[in-house]
N, C-alpha and C positions, 0 to 999 in steps of 0.2 A: 671582815668586820661588817655587821649589818648596820646600815644607817637609818636613823629615825628622823623624819621631817616634822618639825614642830613650829613651822613658820608660815602657816596658812594665811595669816593676816597680811603677809607680804604678797604672796601669790599662791595659787593652788594648782595641783596637777590637773591636767585636762581629763575629763571623764571620757571613757572609751566610747560611750554612746554619742557624745558630742563630736568626737573625731569621725565616727561613722556618718553622722548627719552632714558634716562638712565635706567629707569625701564624695558623698552623693552629689552635692552641688558642684564641686569641682569637676566631676565627671560628666554631669548631665545638664548643667545650667550655667554655661560660661558667658551667656549673653549679657549685654548691657541693659539693666532694667529700665533705662530711659528710651530704648529702641522700641519701635512699634511692631517689628516683625516677630515671628514665632519664638525666636531665640530670646529676644528681649522680654516678650510676654511671659515666657517660662520663668525667667529670673525674677520678673516683677511679682509673680505669684508667690514665690518663696519670700520675697520682701514683705508683701502684704500680710501673709500668714504670720510672719514673725512679729510684725507690728501689732497684730491682733492678740497674740499670745502674751506679749510683754504688757500691753495695756490692761489686759485682764488681771495680771499679777498685782498691779498697783491701783486698780479701780479707775483707770482713766479712759479716755476715748482714744482710738487708734491714731487719729490725726494730731494728738497732743504729744506723740512720741517722735523724737528726732534722733536718728542713729548717729553716733560719733565715733571717734577713734579711742575713746576710753574716758576714765574719770577726770583726768586733767583737762582735756578739751571740754568736757561737759561743765566742769566747774568754771573754767575761763569763759565759756560761752554764756553761762548764766550771769556771772558777776560782772564781767565787762560789758556784755550785751545789754543787761538791764541798766547799768549805770549810764551808759551813753544814750540809751533810748529815753531815759527819764531825767536827764540832766536839767531840762527846763522846769522840772518840778522840784528840784533841789539837788544838792550834791553831798548829802550826808549818808553814810553807810555804817551799819553796825555789824560787827562780827565778834569772834572770840579769840583769845590768845592761844587756843589749842587746836585751831583748824589745821587741816592738811595744807601743805605749802602751795598746792594748786589754788587755794583760796587766799591764803595769807599773802603770797607774792603778787597775786592779781590785785589785791587791795592796796598793797604798797605801790604798785604801778599807778593805780588810780590816784593815790595821794600825790604822786609826782606830777600829775597833770591837772591838779587843782581840786580834787575831791577831798572831803573831810571824812576820816574813818575813825570810829570808836571801837577799841578792842576791849571786850568785856573780860573781867577776871573770872576765875573759877575757884571753887573751894578745894580743900585737900582731897576730896573725892573726885575732882574733875568736873563738878557740876556748876552750871551758871546760876546766878541769883536772878530770879524773875523780876524782883523789885529794882535791881540795878538796870536791867534791860528796859523796864518801864520808865525809869528816870532818864535813861540815855535817849529815848525816843524824842524826836523833835518834829516840828512841822515840815522841815525840809528833808526828813529822812526818807530816802527812796528805796532802800533795800536793806533787809536783814538777812544775813547769811550765817547760819549756825548748823554745824554738822549733826546728823541724826545720832550718831554714836562715834566715840573716838576710836581711832585706829590703833592707838598705842596702849591705852588702859581699858578700853571697852565701855566706858561710862556712857549711858544712854541719856540724852538730854530730854527735858520736858517739852517735846515737840508740839503736842496738842495744846498745851498751855501757852506756848509762844504764839501759835497760830491764832488762838482765841484773843490774845492780847493785841494782835495786829488786825483783827477783824474790821475795825472801823477806822483804820489808818491807811494812808495812801501807799505805805511801803510794801513792796513785794517781799515774799518770804521764800528764800532758797535754802534747801538743805542738801548737804553732801551725804548721800546714803550709800556710798561706796562700800563701807564696811558693814553697814546694817542690813543691806539687801540680802534676803534669804535667811536672815536670823530673826527678823522682826516682821510681824504682819503689817505691811504698809498699805495704806489707803489714802490717796491724795485728796479724795473728796471729803472723807470724814475729818481729816486734819487740816483742810483748807491750805494746802501747800501750793505755791505758785510755780516753783521750779524745783526739780529733784534730779540729782546726778547719780549715775550708776556705771559700773564697768563689769565686763564679763569674767575677767581672769580671777576675781575674788570668789567666784562660785563655780569653779571647775570648768569654766569656759575658756575660749581663746584670748590671748592678749591682743591689744590693738583694736578693740571694739567695745562700745558701750552705748548709752543713750542719755539724753536729757529730756525729761518731761517738762513741757511748757504748757501751762494752763491756757485753754482757749481764750483768746482776747489779749493775752500778754504779748507785748511787743518787745523784741530784742533787736539791737543793731548787730548785723552779721559782721564777723571778723574775717570771714573767708569770702572772697569775691571770685565768682566763676559762673557755673551753670545754675539752673533753677531746681536742683534736686532738693528733696526734703521740704517741699512746699516753699521754696526760695529761702529757707532758713539756714541751710548748710550745704554749700556748693561742694561738688566732687562726686565722682561715680561711686555708688555705694559698694561697700565690701560685702557682697551677698553671702559668700561662704562663712565669713566671720559672723555676720548677723544671724545666719541660721544656727551657727554654733552657740551664739548668745541665746537664741530662742530655746534651743534644746537644754542648755544649762539652766535657764529660768524655769522650764517645765519640770526638770528634775528637782530643783530646789523647792518648788511648790509641792511636789509629790512627797518629798521626804522631810518637809518642814518640821513637824512635831517630833518625829522619831530622832531627827538630827539634833534638835535642841536637848532632848532628854539624854542622848548619848554624850554630848559635849559637857553637860553639867556633871554627868557621871565621871568623865575624864578629869575634870577639875578636882572633884573630890578624891579620886584615886591618886592623882599626883601629889596633892597636898597631904594625903594620908601617908604616902611613902616618905615625904620629907619629914613629917612628924615622927614617924617610926625611927628615922635616922637622926633625930634630935637636931635638925637643921634650924638655924635661926633665920626666919624670914618674915616678911609682912606683905600683904596683898595691896597693890596700888590700884585705886579705882573705887567706884561706889559699891558698897556691899549689897545693895538691893537692886539698883538699876544698872545692869551690865549685860554685855553680849556674852553668851555662854561659851563661845569658842576662844575668847581672849583671856589670858591669865598673866598679869604683869606682876612680877615678884621682885621685892627688894631684899637683897642679902647684905646686911651690915658688914662693912669692912672688906668687901670684895670689889676689886676693880673689874668693871664690866668687860673691858677688852680682853683681859686675861681669862676671865671665865668663858667668854664666847670662843676663844681660841682653843681652850682645853676641852670644851664640850664638842667642838667640831672635830678635834682629833680623836675623841672618844665615839664619834659617830652620831652625835645629837645636834641637829640644826635648830637654833633659836635665834632671836635677834635682840637688839637693844632698843628697838623702837621702830619707827617708820623706815621701810626699805628705801625710800627715796632719799634718805640721808645716810645710808649705809656707807661705811668707809670714812665718815667724818668723825673727828674726835670731839666735836662739839657736843655738849650735853643735850639731852632731849628737851626740846622747847615745851613739850607737854608737861613733863615732870617738873621743869623749872617753874612753869606757870602755877602748878599745883602746890609746890612746896617751897618755892623761893630759890634764888640763884645761889645761895650759900648752902643749900641742902645737898648731902651726898647721895640722895636717892637718884638723882639724875645720872650719877656715875656708877651706881651699884645695883641697877635694876635690869632685868631682862624681860622680854615679852615672849611668852609661850602661847602658841595658837594652834588649835586642833582643826582637823578636817578630814577629807576623804582619804581612805586607805589605812587609817589608824584602827587599832583594836585596843581593848582593855589591857591586853598583855603587853603590847608595845609601849603604851603610855606608862604602865607600871615599870617596865624595864628602863624607860627614859628617866623616870623619877628616881630610880636607884642610881643611875649614872650621874644625874644632876646632884643628888645628895652626896654621893661619894666625892665628886669633884669639888663641891663647895666646902665640905668638911676638910678635905686635903689642903685646899688653898687657904682656908682659915687658920689651919694649924701650922702651915709652913712659915 
C-alpha cells in the first residue's frame, strides 16, 4: 500500500540537497567555531555564511540572527527574555488564545511569577480584532506576541497593521513565524517586527535547529548561562551542521517561493474538487482570504476525528487533528475552541491537511478520493 504524507505542517521530509550540505560539514568542518585555529575558523566560515543567507531572507542584518534549537526555544527566548528584560517598564503582555503552546505556556509561566497577560479573542475565521488589541494596550504593556499565521487553520494575521499600531508604544512586537516562514514574503524592516521565531524542520530542513531574529538594540535576558556564543545571547557550542542545513533549506525555500505557493493552492482546489465530486459534506476552517496555501483545515459534520484519523492512517493517508505538539491528546483543539466556542463540535470533527515537498497533483487527488470514501463510509455506518 502506497502511503501519502499530508502532515507537512507538523514536520517536513528533509530535502536531499539539505542532507548533502550537512554531510559536507560533518566530514570537513568538525571544529568548534569558537576556536581560533584553522579547524575552528573553517567551522566559523560556515556559520557566518549561514547567518548572511538567513538575514537576507528576512531583510535583517546578520548580527540580528541568533541560532537556536528550534521554534520552541526561539519563542521562549523571545517571550521570557523580553518580559524579564523589560519588567521595570511594566508587567503587561498581550497575546492571543490561538498561539502555539511554546508561547501560551511561556505566558502562563510569566503569569505565575507576577506578570499580567491579556489573551485576545479571535473570530470564527481565526482572525484577531485590531480594535480589541488597541483597547488592550496599556502604558505598562511591554510585549505583544502574536503569531504570523496559525499552524492549525492557516489564518494569516494582520502583522503590518499590528506593527503600525505599536509604532509609538514602548511594547516590543514578537511574532512566531514558524509556520509562515517560506510561505509568506517576510521583511522585518518593512513590518517593524522586533522579534521573530523560526525553525528549520517546517521547510524541509533538519530538526533541532532554528533562529530568533532580534532587532538591533533590543535587550533580552538570557535563559541559558554558559559561554559567550551568539554575541553573548545564547550560550552553547553552535550546531554547525544543523545550521548549514537550515541555511540550505532557507535558500531552497527562497528559490521555490512563488512556484510552491501556486502549486499548493492548486492542491487545495484539487482536494476540495474531489470531495465535492463524492458529495462529501465539509466546511473549511480558517479565513477565506488570508491563509497559508499549504494548510487546509476541514470540518466533517458528524465525524469523530480520532476514528477518521485512524481509518485514514490504515488506508495510507497521514493527516492530523491539529498541532503535532498535542498529538495523542484527546483534548479538543484550543485553536478551534477559541474560534467556535467550547460547545462546538468542530473541535472534535476537523482534520488538518497540509501539503509539501514530494507531493504531486496525482497523489493529492488519490488522497482526496481516500478521504472522501472514508468520510462517506463513516457517515453511513
